[in-house]
KOLTOR-867343 format. One line per field, with one value per residue (C-alpha): residue number from 1; residue in three letters; x, y, z. Coordinates in nm, 4 decimals. Layout:
N
pos	c(NUM|...)
code	c(ALA|...)
east	c(X|...)
north	c(Y|...)
up	c(Z|...)
//
This chain:
234
pos	c(1|2|3|4|5|6|7|8|9|10|11|12|13|14|15|16|17|18|19|20|21|22|23|24|25|26|27|28|29|30|31|32|33|34|35|36|37|38|39|40|41|42|43|44|45|46|47|48|49|50|51|52|53|54|55|56|57|58|59|60|61|62|63|64|65|66|67|68|69|70|71|72|73|74|75|76|77|78|79|80|81|82|83|84|85|86|87|88|89|90|91|92|93|94|95|96|97|98|99|100|101|102|103|104|105|106|107|108|109|110|111|112|113|114|115|116|117|118|119|120|121|122|123|124|125|126|127|128|129|130|131|132|133|134|135|136|137|138|139|140|141|142|143|144|145|146|147|148|149|150|151|152|153|154|155|156|157|158|159|160|161|162|163|164|165|166|167|168|169|170|171|172|173|174|175|176|177|178|179|180|181|182|183|184|185|186|187|188|189|190|191|192|193|194|195|196|197|198|199|200|201|202|203|204|205|206|207|208|209|210|211|212|213|214|215|216|217|218|219|220|221|222|223|224|225|226|227|228|229|230|231|232|233|234)
code	c(MET|SER|SER|SER|LEU|ARG|PRO|ILE|ALA|PRO|PRO|THR|SER|LEU|MET|GLU|VAL|THR|VAL|ASP|ARG|ILE|ARG|ASP|ALA|ILE|ILE|ALA|GLY|GLU|LEU|PRO|LEU|GLY|CYS|LYS|LEU|SER|GLU|GLN|ARG|LEU|ALA|ASP|MET|PHE|GLY|ILE|SER|ARG|SER|PRO|VAL|ARG|ASP|ALA|LEU|ALA|ALA|LEU|GLN|MET|GLU|GLY|LEU|VAL|THR|ILE|SER|PRO|LYS|ARG|GLY|SER|PHE|VAL|PHE|THR|PRO|ASP|LEU|LYS|ALA|VAL|ASP|GLU|ILE|CYS|GLU|HIS|ARG|CYS|ILE|LEU|GLU|LYS|ALA|ALA|VAL|ARG|LYS|ALA|ILE|ALA|ILE|ASN|HIS|ALA|GLY|LEU|ILE|LYS|SER|LEU|THR|ALA|ALA|CYS|LYS|THR|MET|THR|GLU|ALA|SER|GLN|ARG|GLY|ASN|ALA|LEU|ASP|TYR|THR|LYS|GLY|ASP|ILE|ASP|PHE|HIS|ASN|SER|VAL|ILE|ARG|SER|GLY|GLY|ASN|HIS|SER|ILE|ILE|SER|SER|TYR|LYS|ARG|THR|ILE|GLY|PRO|LEU|MET|ALA|LEU|ARG|THR|HIS|LEU|PHE|THR|ILE|MET|ASN|GLU|THR|LEU|GLU|ARG|SER|MET|ASN|GLU|HIS|LEU|ALA|LEU|LEU|ASP|ALA|CYS|ARG|ARG|LYS|ASN|ILE|GLU|ASP|ALA|GLU|ARG|LEU|ILE|ASP|GLU|HIS|ALA|ALA|HIS|LEU|VAL|ASP|ALA|TYR|ARG|THR|ALA|LEU|ALA|GLU|THR|SER|LEU|PHE|ASP|GLY|LEU|SER|THR|GLY|THR|VAL)
east	c(-2.4700|-2.7136|-2.6096|-2.9228|-2.8066|-2.4849|-2.3770|-2.5206|-2.2535|-2.3370|-2.4860|-2.2773|-2.4404|-2.5369|-2.3345|-2.0127|-2.0470|-2.0965|-1.8074|-1.5850|-1.7161|-1.6340|-1.2905|-1.1735|-1.2874|-1.1140|-0.7688|-0.8270|-0.8574|-1.2037|-1.2684|-0.9799|-0.8361|-1.0359|-1.3551|-1.6760|-1.9081|-2.3051|-2.4644|-2.7626|-2.5399|-2.3671|-2.6842|-2.8057|-2.5074|-2.5096|-2.9144|-2.9291|-3.0958|-2.8924|-2.8806|-2.6014|-2.4006|-2.4201|-2.2856|-2.0048|-1.8908|-1.9042|-1.6603|-1.4419|-1.3685|-1.2653|-1.0241|-0.9068|-1.0330|-1.3047|-1.3408|-1.7005|-1.7758|-2.1147|-2.1117|-1.9384|-2.0225|-1.8169|-1.4891|-1.1994|-0.9432|-0.6411|-0.3231|-0.0970|0.2586|0.2732|-0.0021|0.1366|0.4518|0.3123|0.0823|0.3796|0.5609|0.2413|0.2479|0.6216|0.5640|0.2688|0.4317|0.7695|0.5770|0.3738|0.6883|0.8433|0.6057|0.5039|0.8405|0.8396|0.5187|0.4065|0.7117|0.5661|0.2295|0.4265|0.6432|0.3620|0.1553|0.4464|0.5273|0.2024|0.1888|0.5060|0.4350|0.1232|0.3318|0.6343|0.3373|0.1701|0.5031|0.5949|0.2598|0.3282|0.0198|0.0535|-0.3233|-0.2751|0.1049|-0.0636|-0.3150|-0.0470|0.1655|-0.1733|-0.2076|0.1845|0.1544|-0.1630|-0.0234|0.2678|0.0196|-0.2279|0.0293|0.1212|-0.1948|-0.2610|-0.6020|-0.5647|-0.2861|-0.4746|-0.7655|-0.5946|-0.3948|-0.7258|-0.8385|-0.5600|-0.3923|-0.6358|-0.5307|-0.1428|-0.2845|-0.4832|-0.1929|0.0090|-0.2450|-0.2292|0.1284|0.1528|-0.1361|-0.1249|0.2136|0.3757|0.6045|0.8824|0.7481|1.1204|1.2332|0.9440|0.9629|1.2804|1.2212|0.9442|1.1821|1.4278|1.1731|1.0672|1.4492|1.4957|1.1701|1.2924|1.6235|1.4525|1.6546|1.4334|1.6660|1.7096|1.3217|1.2781|1.5455|1.3541|1.0361|1.1466|1.3633|1.0304|0.8236|1.0381|1.0819|0.7017|0.7198|1.0094|0.8040|0.5206|0.7068|0.8872|0.5539|0.4582|0.7298|0.7256|0.3607|-0.0013|-0.1034|-0.4491|-0.3680|-0.5695|-0.8023|-1.1683|-1.3756|-1.7231|-1.9122|-1.9601)
north	c(-6.6360|-6.3564|-6.1198|-6.2519|-6.6455|-6.5405|-6.7350|-6.5920|-6.5148|-6.6510|-6.3682|-6.2846|-6.3307|-6.0652|-6.2162|-6.2247|-5.8596|-5.7961|-5.9751|-5.7772|-5.4770|-5.5033|-5.6936|-5.3506|-5.1277|-5.3097|-5.3422|-4.9864|-4.8785|-4.7361|-4.9978|-4.9640|-5.2717|-5.3636|-5.1878|-5.3372|-5.4261|-5.3753|-5.5967|-5.3514|-5.0628|-5.2054|-5.3614|-4.9832|-4.8522|-5.0815|-5.0833|-5.4501|-5.6891|-5.8359|-6.1609|-6.1048|-5.9176|-6.1759|-6.4565|-6.2121|-6.1641|-6.5204|-6.5609|-6.3010|-6.4963|-6.7595|-6.5280|-6.3905|-6.0461|-6.0746|-6.1944|-6.3421|-6.3795|-6.5098|-6.2718|-5.9738|-5.9155|-5.8962|-5.6975|-5.6491|-5.8735|-5.7767|-5.8756|-6.1548|-6.1466|-6.5355|-6.5109|-6.2201|-6.3866|-6.7234|-6.4906|-6.3334|-6.6835|-6.7996|-6.4567|-6.5037|-6.8843|-6.7411|-6.4320|-6.6147|-6.8872|-6.6188|-6.4052|-6.6776|-6.7804|-6.4167|-6.3288|-6.6645|-6.6475|-6.2789|-6.0446|-5.7297|-5.7684|-5.7846|-5.4727|-5.2546|-5.3270|-5.2937|-4.9840|-4.8519|-4.9364|-4.7752|-4.4646|-4.4485|-4.5046|-4.2345|-3.9819|-4.0488|-4.0835|-3.7430|-3.5983|-3.7464|-3.9601|-4.2845|-4.3984|-4.3442|-4.4850|-4.8105|-4.8621|-4.8458|-5.1073|-5.3353|-5.3123|-5.3754|-5.7059|-5.8109|-5.7368|-5.9884|-6.2538|-6.1751|-6.1634|-6.4946|-6.6249|-6.8983|-6.8601|-7.1142|-6.8919|-6.5646|-6.7300|-6.8390|-6.5029|-6.3069|-6.5383|-6.5264|-6.2173|-5.9506|-5.9336|-5.8601|-5.5843|-5.4311|-5.4208|-5.2807|-5.0031|-4.9406|-4.9251|-4.6716|-4.4752|-4.5018|-4.5728|-4.3673|-4.6448|-4.4836|-4.4766|-4.4582|-4.8109|-4.9670|-4.7309|-4.8458|-5.2387|-5.2067|-5.0028|-5.2922|-5.5591|-5.3982|-5.3822|-5.7622|-5.8361|-5.6051|-5.7989|-6.1252|-6.2223|-6.4510|-6.5135|-6.1603|-6.1180|-6.3918|-6.2581|-5.9420|-6.0988|-6.2474|-5.9485|-5.7071|-5.9511|-5.9948|-5.5917|-5.5735|-5.8411|-5.6255|-5.3469|-5.4911|-5.6369|-5.2896|-5.1179|-5.3903|-5.3218|-4.8921|-4.8233|-4.9982|-5.0669|-4.9771|-4.6167|-4.3823|-4.6422|-4.5366|-4.7267|-4.6843|-4.9239|-4.9518)
up	c(-2.1895|-2.0845|-1.7908|-1.6278|-1.6503|-1.4868|-1.1808|-0.8982|-0.6218|-0.2466|-0.0374|0.2690|0.5851|0.8179|1.1019|0.8693|0.7787|1.1672|1.2441|0.9813|1.1121|1.4822|1.3933|1.1704|1.4578|1.7272|1.4682|1.4026|1.7996|1.7397|2.0056|2.2512|2.4473|2.7441|2.6358|2.7518|2.4495|2.4660|2.2278|2.2019|2.1515|1.8766|1.7143|1.7407|1.5820|1.3054|1.2741|1.2936|1.5556|1.8492|1.7275|1.4542|1.7334|1.9676|1.7042|1.5905|1.9413|1.9848|1.6268|1.7669|2.0855|1.9099|1.7065|2.0404|1.9655|2.2244|2.5903|2.6824|3.0774|3.1538|3.4654|3.3472|2.9572|2.6489|2.6437|2.3541|2.4345|2.6870|2.5686|2.7442|2.6706|2.6120|2.3766|2.1980|2.1556|2.0003|1.7620|1.6303|1.5915|1.4009|1.2035|1.0916|0.9838|0.7628|0.6175|0.5440|0.3358|0.1533|0.0905|-0.0528|-0.3003|-0.4000|-0.5058|-0.7067|-0.8870|-0.8275|-0.7956|-0.9645|-0.7816|-0.4450|-0.4970|-0.6381|-0.3212|-0.0769|-0.2352|-0.1962|0.1842|0.2294|0.0732|0.2956|0.5960|0.4968|0.4344|0.7730|0.9345|0.8300|0.9420|1.2903|1.2335|1.4112|1.3154|0.9429|0.9962|1.1426|0.8787|0.6075|0.8378|0.8242|0.4520|0.4370|0.6096|0.4062|0.1022|0.1890|0.2753|-0.0294|-0.2851|-0.2326|-0.3563|-0.1431|-0.0132|0.3043|0.4461|0.3496|0.5621|0.8469|0.8944|0.8936|1.1639|1.3813|1.3496|1.4583|1.8255|1.7073|1.4644|1.7454|1.9858|1.7209|1.6676|2.0390|2.0763|1.8103|1.9127|2.3048|2.4029|2.1182|2.0216|1.7533|1.4210|1.2658|1.3543|1.2184|0.8831|0.8381|0.8580|0.6083|0.4002|0.4278|0.3815|0.0800|-0.0684|0.0039|-0.1803|-0.4834|-0.4777|-0.4634|-0.1778|0.0155|0.2881|0.3916|0.3557|0.5977|0.8510|0.8428|0.8960|1.2090|1.3463|1.3098|1.5102|1.7550|1.7896|1.8511|2.1285|2.2925|2.2474|2.4573|2.7074|2.7668|2.7959|3.0406|3.2739|3.2578|3.2404|3.2569|2.8892|2.9784|3.1012|2.8969|2.7910|2.7854|3.0756|2.9182|2.7560|2.3401)
//
């Protein structure tokens, strides 16, 4: 078959691209927690009309990353402890299912991707660069999910895990949550996966998620989560 007659990939909608861009900006901390979102300003930044931005914000509200108030406008979400606890539980269910399957059917790919993410995190930790560290952290957990090869799990994780990733970025970059314990936990999980010890891997996933909830609870008790956040509009 000639290249001209090859199957045509369905085009990605402008709204879907806009959702991905805004989601990534929130998770990376470029759009801070609690920040007000201007449809017009975002449209101008992306070089598009307001309509796909409005639809994207509505979609991100369904993911828990954006809060839309008819009278106040749209905002990046503000974390709720109960919601964070539930998201962590959901994350553990998905990651444990994915790591079991990855160890069974894609062990080499799992170890390769986790090792690369750990290298990124180690180098960022040595530089004291919390933002680069959290990007490696996100790659690590996405690698666990992708290596399992279950597209339903991958899709569910992407749709629901955004608030947790954004919170983790905030804890590392704004609240200076220690990187050392986090790094050690990731290395321990990598080691368990190398040994194909599913029981250890699942236990470490549970412990790692619990520590994030504990860190957030401590942060709420000791200081305002939103100290230092921009009060401007993006």
